[in-house]
C-alpha positions in Angstrom: -11.9 13.6 -12.0 -12.7 10.3 -10.3 -12.6 9.7 -6.5 -10.6 6.6 -5.6 -10.0 5.0 -2.2 -7.4 2.5 -1.0 -4.9 1.5 1.5 -2.7 -1.2 3.0 -3.6 -4.9 3.4 -4.6 -4.7 7.0 -6.7 -1.5 6.6 -4.7 0.6 9.1 -3.6 3.0 6.4 -6.5 4.4 4.3 -6.6 7.2 1.7 -9.0 9.1 -0.6 -7.7 10.7 -3.7 -8.9 12.4 -6.9 -7.5 11.2 -10.2 -7.9 11.8 -13.9 -10.2 9.1 -15.4 -7.4 8.0 -17.8 -4.2 8.7 -15.8 -0.7 8.3 -17.2 1.0 5.7 -15.0 4.5 4.2 -14.7 5.5 0.6 -14.4 9.1 0.8 -13.0 11.7 -1.9 -12.9 14.0 -0.4 -10.2 15.1 -2.6 -7.4 12.2 -1.8 -5.0 9.3 -1.5 -7.5 10.2 -4.7 -9.4 10.2 -6.7 -6.1 6.9 -5.3 -4.8 4.9 -5.1 -8.1 4.4 -1.4 -7.6 2.4 0.5 -10.3 2.7 4.3 -10.0 -0.4 6.4 -10.0 0.7 10.0 -9.5 -1.7 12.2 -7.4 -1.0 15.9 -6.7 -0.6 16.5 -3.0 -3.7 18.7 -2.9 -5.8 15.9 -4.3 -4.7 13.2 -1.8 -6.1 12.8 1.7 -4.7 10.3 4.2 -8.0 9.3 5.9 -6.3 7.3 8.7 -3.1 5.6 9.6 -0.5 8.4 9.8 0.9 6.9 13.0 1.0 3.4 11.4 3.5 4.5 8.7 7.2 4.0 8.9 9.7 5.5 6.5 12.5 3.9 4.4 15.0 5.7 2.3 17.8 4.3 0.2 20.2 5.3 -2.6 20.1 9.1 -3.0 17.6 9.2 0.0 15.2 11.6 -1.9 12.2 9.3 -2.1 10.4 8.6 1.1 9.0 5.1 1.0 6.1 4.8 3.5 5.1 1.3 4.8 2.4 0.2 7.1 4.0 -0.9 10.4 1.4 -3.6 10.9 1.3 -5.4 7.5 4.3 -4.0 5.6 2.4 -2.8 2.5 3.5 0.4 0.8 0.2 1.8 -0.6 1.7 5.3 -1.4 5.0 7.2 -1.0 6.8 10.4 -1.9 8.8 9.7 -5.1 11.8 11.7 -6.1 10.6 11.8 -9.8 7.4 13.7 -8.9 8.1 15.9 -5.9 4.7 17.6 -6.1 2.8 14.3 -6.1 2.3 11.2 -4.0 2.8 8.0 -5.9 -0.1 5.7 -5.1 0.2 2.0 -5.8 -2.5 1.2 -8.3 -2.6 -2.3 -6.9 -3.7 -0.9 -3.5 -6.8 0.9 -4.8 -10.1 -0.5 -3.7 -12.0 -2.7 -6.2 -14.6 -0.9 -8.3 -13.0 2.3 -9.4 -13.5 3.5 -13.0 -9.9 4.4 -13.8 -8.6 3.5 -17.3 -4.8 3.9 -16.9 -2.3 4.4 -19.7 0.7 2.5 -18.4 4.3 3.3 -19.6 7.3 1.2 -18.8 9.9 3.2 -16.8 13.5 1.9 -16.7 14.2 2.7 -13.1 17.5 0.6 -13.3 18.7 3.6 -15.4 16.8 6.2 -13.4 18.5 9.5 -14.5 18.4 8.7 -18.2 14.8 7.5 -18.0 13.7 10.6 -15.9 15.2 12.8 -18.6 12.8 11.2 -21.2 9.6 11.8 -19.2 
């Protein structure tokens, strides 16, 4: 396991997490991920710690309202959120990790525009 740190652009939201060295990740093309360049690094809840910024987060839900998208109120960046695809994990945006980590991700394309069919193939 490797310790990674990261957060939002302004630094108000910061987290520490434990990840596999070669994690399986998803590159989703759904309406929100495609627009924000989100790369999904799934971290089990027990291996994620929100170091600061809980009061700086705001929630956004759309569609089936199962995913809880959490954005920094100050800078607008979504550094992590609760996905509907992995209810036991946080999805951390790989692009929001601090520089210098040693992760070697295995990235798979996920057709979020056809979510149900794609989820069935995971």
